[in-house]
C-alpha positions as CSV (number, residue, x, y, z in Angstrom):
1,M,0.0,-0.2,0.1
2,D,1.5,3.4,-1.2
3,I,1.9,6.1,1.3
4,P,1.4,9.6,-0.1
5,R,4.4,12.3,0.7
6,P,3.3,15.8,0.0
7,E,6.8,17.1,0.9
8,R,8.5,15.3,-2.1
9,K,6.3,16.7,-4.3
10,R,7.0,20.1,-2.9
11,Q,10.5,19.6,-3.0
12,K,10.2,18.4,-6.9
13,R,8.3,21.7,-7.8
14,I,11.2,23.8,-6.0
15,R,13.8,22.0,-8.2
16,Q,11.9,22.4,-11.3
17,T,11.4,26.2,-10.3
18,A,14.9,26.6,-9.6
19,I,16.1,25.1,-12.9
20,A,13.6,27.2,-14.9
21,A,14.9,30.3,-13.2
22,G,18.4,29.5,-14.0
23,V,17.6,29.0,-17.4
24,I,16.1,32.4,-17.6
25,V,19.3,34.2,-15.9
26,L,21.3,32.3,-18.4
27,L,19.5,33.3,-21.4
28,A,19.4,36.9,-20.0
29,A,23.0,36.8,-19.3
30,V,23.9,35.5,-22.8
31,T,21.4,38.1,-24.4
32,I,23.0,41.0,-22.5
33,G,26.4,39.8,-23.6
34,L,25.7,39.4,-27.2
35,T,24.1,43.1,-27.3
36,R,27.5,44.2,-25.7
37,L,29.3,42.5,-28.4
38,E,30.7,44.6,-31.6
39,P,29.0,44.1,-34.8
40,A,31.6,41.9,-36.9
41,A,33.8,44.0,-39.3
42,P,32.2,44.2,-42.9
43,S,34.5,42.8,-45.6
44,V,35.7,45.1,-48.6
45,A,37.9,44.1,-51.5
46,L,41.0,45.5,-51.4
47,A,40.9,46.2,-55.3
48,S,38.1,48.4,-54.8
49,V,39.5,50.9,-52.8
50,W,42.3,53.4,-53.3
51,P,45.0,53.4,-50.6
52,E,47.9,55.5,-50.4
53,N,51.1,56.1,-48.2
54,V,51.6,59.4,-45.9
55,R,54.7,60.8,-47.1
56,Q,57.2,63.9,-45.6
57,G,58.8,66.3,-47.9
58,E,58.1,68.9,-50.3
59,M,54.6,69.5,-51.4
60,L,53.5,71.5,-54.4
61,I,50.3,73.5,-54.2
62,E,48.5,73.6,-57.7
63,V,45.1,74.7,-59.0
64,R,43.7,73.1,-62.0
65,G,41.3,74.6,-64.6
66,P,39.8,73.0,-68.0
67,G,39.9,75.5,-70.8
68,T,40.6,75.9,-74.3
69,L,43.4,77.5,-76.8
70,A,42.4,80.6,-78.1
71,P,44.1,83.0,-80.7
72,R,45.7,85.9,-79.1
73,A,45.0,88.1,-81.9
74,I,41.4,88.1,-83.9
75,R,41.4,89.8,-87.2
76,W,37.5,90.3,-88.0
77,I,36.9,91.1,-91.8
78,G,34.0,93.8,-92.0
79,A,32.1,95.1,-94.9
80,Q,33.8,98.4,-96.0
81,A,30.5,98.9,-98.5
82,D,27.1,97.5,-99.0
83,G,26.7,94.6,-101.5
84,R,25.7,91.4,-102.6
85,V,28.1,88.3,-102.3
86,D,28.7,87.0,-105.6
87,R,30.9,84.1,-104.5
88,V,32.7,83.0,-101.6
89,I,36.2,81.8,-102.6
90,V,37.6,80.6,-99.2
91,R,36.2,78.5,-96.5
92,P,37.1,78.0,-92.8
93,G,40.2,76.2,-92.5
94,A,42.2,77.7,-95.3
95,V,45.4,79.2,-95.0
96,V,45.5,82.7,-96.6
97,E,47.9,86.0,-96.8
98,A,47.2,89.3,-96.4
99,D,46.1,89.9,-99.9
100,T,44.2,86.7,-100.7
101,V,40.6,87.4,-101.6
102,L,37.9,85.7,-99.4
103,V,34.9,86.9,-100.7
104,E,33.8,88.8,-104.1
105,M,30.9,91.1,-104.1
106,S,29.2,93.6,-106.3
107,N,27.4,96.8,-106.1
108,P,26.1,98.5,-109.3
109,D,25.1,101.7,-107.6
110,L,28.7,102.0,-105.8
111,M,30.1,101.6,-109.5
112,Q,28.0,104.5,-110.8
113,L,29.0,106.6,-108.1
114,A,32.2,106.0,-108.6
115,D,32.0,106.9,-112.4
116,E,30.3,110.2,-111.4
117,A,32.9,111.0,-108.8
118,R,35.6,110.4,-111.7
119,Y,33.4,112.8,-113.7
120,E,33.7,115.5,-110.8
121,V,37.5,115.1,-110.9
122,E,37.7,116.0,-114.6
123,S,35.4,118.6,-114.3
124,A,37.0,120.4,-111.5
125,K,40.5,119.8,-113.1
126,A,39.1,121.2,-116.1
127,A,37.6,124.3,-114.6
128,Y,41.1,124.9,-112.5
129,A,42.8,124.9,-115.8
130,D,40.7,127.3,-117.6
131,L,40.7,129.8,-114.9
132,E,44.5,129.2,-114.8
133,L,44.9,129.7,-118.6
134,Q,42.8,133.0,-118.2
135,L,45.0,134.1,-115.3
136,R,48.1,133.7,-116.9
137,N,47.1,135.6,-119.7
138,K,46.3,138.5,-117.5
139,Q,49.6,138.5,-116.0
140,L,51.3,138.3,-119.3
141,D,49.3,141.2,-120.4
142,Q,50.5,143.0,-117.1
143,Q,53.8,142.1,-117.6
144,S,53.8,143.5,-121.2
145,T,52.4,146.7,-119.5
146,V,55.5,146.8,-117.2
147,A,57.7,146.3,-120.1
148,S,56.4,148.9,-122.1
149,A,56.3,151.4,-119.2
150,S,59.9,150.2,-118.5
151,A,61.1,151.2,-122.0
152,E,59.2,154.3,-122.2
153,Y,60.6,155.5,-118.8
154,E,64.3,154.3,-120.0
155,S,64.1,156.5,-123.3
156,K,62.8,159.5,-121.6
157,R,65.3,159.4,-118.9
158,L,68.1,158.9,-121.4
159,E,66.7,161.9,-123.3
160,A,66.7,163.9,-120.1
161,V,70.4,163.0,-119.4
162,A,71.4,163.9,-123.0
163,Y,69.5,167.3,-122.7
164,K,71.2,167.9,-119.5
165,A,74.7,167.1,-121.2
166,A,74.2,169.5,-124.2
167,G,74.2,172.2,-121.8
168,N,73.5,175.6,-123.7
169,A,72.7,174.0,-126.9
170,V,69.2,172.7,-125.6
171,S,67.0,175.3,-123.8
172,G,66.6,175.1,-120.2
173,I,62.5,174.7,-120.4
174,K,63.1,171.7,-122.8
175,T,65.6,170.0,-120.6
176,Q,63.0,170.6,-117.4
177,Q,60.2,169.3,-119.4
178,A,62.2,166.1,-120.2
179,E,62.9,165.8,-116.6
180,L,59.3,166.1,-115.5
181,V,58.1,163.6,-118.0
182,T,60.8,160.9,-116.7
183,Q,59.7,161.5,-113.5
184,Q,56.1,160.5,-114.4
185,L,57.1,157.6,-116.4
186,K,59.1,156.4,-113.4
187,V,56.1,156.5,-111.4
188,K,53.8,154.8,-113.8
189,L,56.6,152.2,-114.0
190,D,56.6,151.5,-110.1
191,T,52.7,151.4,-110.5
192,E,52.7,149.0,-113.1
193,R,54.9,146.8,-111.3
194,E,53.0,147.0,-108.1
195,R,50.1,146.0,-110.0
196,L,52.0,142.9,-111.4
197,A,52.9,141.9,-108.0
198,Q,49.4,142.4,-106.8
199,F,48.1,140.4,-109.6
200,S,50.5,137.5,-108.7
201,K,49.4,137.4,-105.5
202,S,45.5,137.5,-106.4
203,M,46.2,134.9,-108.8
204,A,47.3,132.4,-106.3
205,A,44.3,133.4,-104.4
206,Q,41.8,132.8,-107.1
207,L,43.5,129.4,-107.9
208,A,43.1,128.2,-104.6
209,V,39.5,127.5,-104.4
210,P,39.3,125.6,-107.7
211,R,42.4,123.5,-106.4
212,T,40.6,122.7,-103.3
213,K,37.8,121.6,-105.5
214,V,40.1,119.3,-107.4
215,T,41.5,118.1,-104.1
216,Q,37.8,117.3,-102.4
217,S,36.6,115.5,-105.8
218,Q,39.9,113.5,-106.0
219,H,39.7,112.5,-102.4
220,A,35.8,111.7,-102.9
221,L,37.1,109.4,-106.2
222,D,39.5,107.9,-104.0
223,R,37.1,106.5,-101.3
224,K,34.4,105.6,-103.9
225,L,37.3,103.5,-105.7
226,A,38.5,102.2,-102.4
227,Q,34.8,100.9,-101.7
228,V,34.8,99.4,-105.1
229,E,37.9,97.7,-104.4
230,S,36.8,96.5,-101.2
231,L,34.1,94.7,-102.8
232,M,37.0,92.3,-103.2
233,V,37.3,91.2,-99.6
234,R,40.5,90.2,-98.7
235,A,42.1,88.6,-95.4
236,G,44.5,91.6,-94.5
237,V,46.6,89.4,-92.2
238,A,48.4,86.1,-93.1
239,G,47.0,83.3,-90.8
240,V,44.0,80.6,-91.0
241,V,40.3,81.7,-91.9
242,Q,38.4,80.5,-88.8
243,E,34.8,81.4,-89.8
244,V,32.9,82.7,-92.9
245,L,29.7,84.3,-92.0
246,V,28.1,84.6,-95.4
247,E,27.0,82.8,-98.3
248,D,26.5,83.4,-102.0
249,G,23.8,85.8,-103.0
250,Q,23.5,87.4,-99.7
251,R,23.1,91.0,-99.0
252,V,25.7,92.5,-96.9
253,A,25.3,95.8,-95.1
254,L,28.3,98.2,-94.4
255,G,30.1,97.1,-91.3
256,A,28.8,93.8,-91.1
257,N,31.4,91.2,-90.3
258,I,32.2,88.7,-93.1
259,A,35.0,86.3,-91.9
260,R,37.5,85.9,-88.9
261,V,41.1,85.4,-89.4
262,T,43.7,84.1,-87.0
263,N,47.1,83.3,-86.6
264,P,47.3,79.3,-85.4
265,A,51.0,79.8,-84.3
266,D,49.9,82.6,-82.0
267,L,47.8,81.1,-79.2
268,Q,47.1,81.3,-75.6
269,A,45.2,79.2,-73.1
270,E,42.0,80.5,-71.4
271,L,41.3,78.4,-68.2
272,R,38.3,78.4,-66.1
273,V,39.2,78.0,-62.6
274,A,36.7,77.6,-59.5
275,E,35.8,80.9,-57.9
276,T,36.9,79.2,-54.3
277,Q,40.3,78.7,-55.7
278,V,41.3,81.6,-57.8
279,R,42.1,83.8,-54.9
280,D,45.6,82.1,-54.6
281,V,46.3,82.8,-58.5
282,L,48.7,85.5,-59.2
283,L,50.0,87.1,-62.6
284,G,53.2,85.3,-63.8
285,Q,52.9,82.3,-62.0
286,L,53.9,78.9,-63.7
287,V,51.4,77.1,-65.7
288,H,51.4,73.4,-67.2
289,V,49.0,73.3,-70.0
290,D,48.0,69.7,-71.1
291,T,47.0,69.8,-74.7
292,R,46.3,65.9,-74.8
293,N,49.3,65.6,-77.2
294,G,51.9,67.1,-75.0
295,I,52.5,69.6,-72.2
296,V,53.5,73.2,-72.7
297,D,54.7,75.6,-70.1
298,G,53.1,78.9,-69.8
299,K,52.6,81.8,-67.2
300,V,49.4,83.7,-66.1
301,I,48.9,87.0,-67.9
302,R,45.3,88.1,-67.1
303,I,42.8,87.2,-64.3
304,D,39.1,88.1,-65.4
305,P,37.6,90.2,-62.6
306,A,34.1,88.6,-63.2
307,V,32.6,85.3,-62.1
308,T,31.0,83.3,-64.7
309,S,29.0,80.1,-63.8
310,G,31.1,79.7,-60.6
311,T,34.4,80.2,-62.5
312,V,36.8,82.8,-63.3
313,Q,38.8,82.9,-66.4
314,V,42.7,82.8,-66.5
315,D,44.8,83.6,-69.3
316,V,47.8,82.1,-70.0
317,E,50.7,82.9,-72.4
318,L,52.3,79.8,-73.7
319,T,56.2,80.2,-73.3
320,G,56.9,76.6,-74.7
321,A,56.5,75.3,-78.2
322,L,53.2,74.0,-79.3
323,P,52.8,70.3,-80.1
324,R,51.4,69.6,-83.6
325,G,47.6,69.6,-83.8
326,A,47.3,72.4,-81.6
327,R,44.5,74.9,-83.0
328,P,42.1,77.5,-81.6
329,D,39.2,75.9,-79.5
330,L,41.2,73.0,-78.6
331,S,40.4,71.4,-75.0
332,V,43.2,71.8,-72.8
333,D,43.7,71.2,-68.7
334,G,46.0,73.8,-67.2
335,T,47.9,73.2,-63.7
336,I,48.8,76.6,-62.1
337,E,51.6,76.4,-59.6
338,I,50.8,78.4,-56.7
339,K,53.7,77.6,-54.1
340,R,55.9,74.8,-52.6
341,L,55.8,73.6,-49.0
342,D,59.1,72.4,-47.7
343,D,59.1,69.4,-45.1
344,V,55.5,68.9,-44.6
345,V,53.5,65.8,-43.9
346,F,51.1,65.0,-46.8
347,T,49.4,62.2,-48.8
348,G,47.1,62.0,-51.9
349,R,43.8,64.2,-52.0
350,P,40.8,62.2,-50.5
351,T,37.6,62.2,-52.3
352,Y,36.2,64.2,-49.5
353,G,37.9,66.7,-47.8
354,Q,38.5,70.6,-47.9
355,A,41.3,72.8,-46.9
356,N,41.5,73.3,-42.8
357,T,39.0,70.8,-41.8
358,T,38.9,67.7,-40.0
359,I,37.6,64.4,-41.6
360,K,37.6,60.5,-41.0
361,L,39.7,58.5,-43.0
362,F,40.0,54.6,-42.9
363,K,43.7,53.7,-41.8
364,I,45.2,50.5,-42.9
365,V,46.2,48.4,-39.8
366,E,47.2,44.8,-39.0
367,G,47.7,44.1,-42.6
368,N,43.9,43.5,-43.8
369,Y,42.1,45.7,-41.3
370,A,41.2,49.3,-41.6
371,V,40.0,51.4,-38.8
372,K,38.4,55.1,-39.0
373,V,40.4,57.8,-37.5
374,P,40.1,61.8,-37.3
375,V,42.5,63.7,-39.5
376,E,43.2,67.4,-39.5
377,L,43.7,68.9,-43.0
378,G,45.8,71.9,-43.8
379,L,46.4,73.2,-47.3
380,T,45.1,71.4,-50.4
381,S,46.4,70.7,-53.7
382,V,45.4,69.4,-57.0
383,N,46.4,65.9,-56.1
384,A,47.9,66.2,-52.5
385,V,46.8,67.3,-48.9
386,E,48.7,68.5,-46.0
387,I,48.3,66.5,-42.9
388,V,48.1,68.7,-39.4
389,K,47.4,66.0,-37.2
390,G,45.9,62.5,-37.0
391,L,48.4,60.9,-38.9
392,V,52.4,60.2,-39.4
393,P,54.7,59.4,-42.3
394,G,54.5,55.8,-43.3
395,D,50.8,55.4,-42.2
396,R,48.8,54.1,-45.1
397,V,44.9,55.2,-45.6
398,I,42.4,54.8,-47.9
399,L,41.5,57.8,-50.0
400,S,38.6,56.7,-52.1
401,D,34.8,57.2,-51.3
402,M,34.1,55.2,-48.1
403,S,30.8,56.6,-47.3
404,A,29.0,53.2,-47.9
405,W,30.8,52.0,-44.6
406,D,30.2,55.5,-42.6
407,E,28.3,53.4,-39.8
408,Y,31.4,51.0,-39.3
409,E,34.6,52.0,-37.3
410,R,36.2,49.0,-38.5
411,I,36.4,47.1,-41.9
412,R,38.5,44.1,-43.2
413,L,40.0,44.3,-46.5
414,N,40.3,41.0,-48.5
């Protein structure tokens, strides 16, 4: 016969309760421990990042800007007269000399005006010649009058001298009469000579007006002829035709641009530098211009005072020889040397990071791990950045974009 023992049941329940409580405590402890563990470092392919060493030495501060080659001197050929384009002889790209005809034009009205100006010149010349002939004849008449007066005076003078030398052989009255007539003829001769002198001056004054008319009409003719000649539009300078703005049959107004000629051997680089970087650019600084077919040295000769679309134009005089294929509007890249820093700690320029700021970079440690460290940056250049604090020479950091792993302090490289 079984005897019930209630104390055993109680002990069994206590034991089960203790075991359950222990299991709960153990699970809680494990859970707390797991929550306190750091997340596993993610794996990143080493080939997908850009690592670089931290170095110490000379660092070159540079500014880079894209741009184009442009001619230093541009010759715009304008229309010197109204006209219609009969024929475009030269097209863009052609090599021309100063007297090369680019475009042939015509203007019948201008031709007629030139003929009328030519008639005006002939008429003015004829009028001048006629007046000059008339005045010359009058001058000859006056010269003849002077000659007659001179002969008459000389004859009476000699007669008076002879009477006076004869003494008592000639009466005194006759001698006095001869001397009086001589004096009258002398006055007449002087008067005629004065008239001749005054006529010569008057003649010059009278001829000045028609002479001016001849000169004016000749200048008018020369202008018309120059306009007619300008219908044959010439290059004016030796170079290459960059642009022709007219076509056959087109009507061209006075002063309109017809073509553009440049010298392809005389080029400069026009760089566009970000407005935030141009503050360090100065006149005379050395520039290296990459033409995609060679690098040409130059120097800064002008900095545009205006900002356009966030950039400033910097003109560069090319001091080196241009490579083959260099031509206007060719795309180039220019690197301007700002200054050199001696004995500084630096590395390549990271994807993100401005001058004089603090950023976080992944520093490679233990061979295949990288940990995030704060780095204080100094001056920046095109391909380098100064390290003020956070890294030392010999450290190896990742410079590529690591924004996908911003939430991790440690990554594994494989």
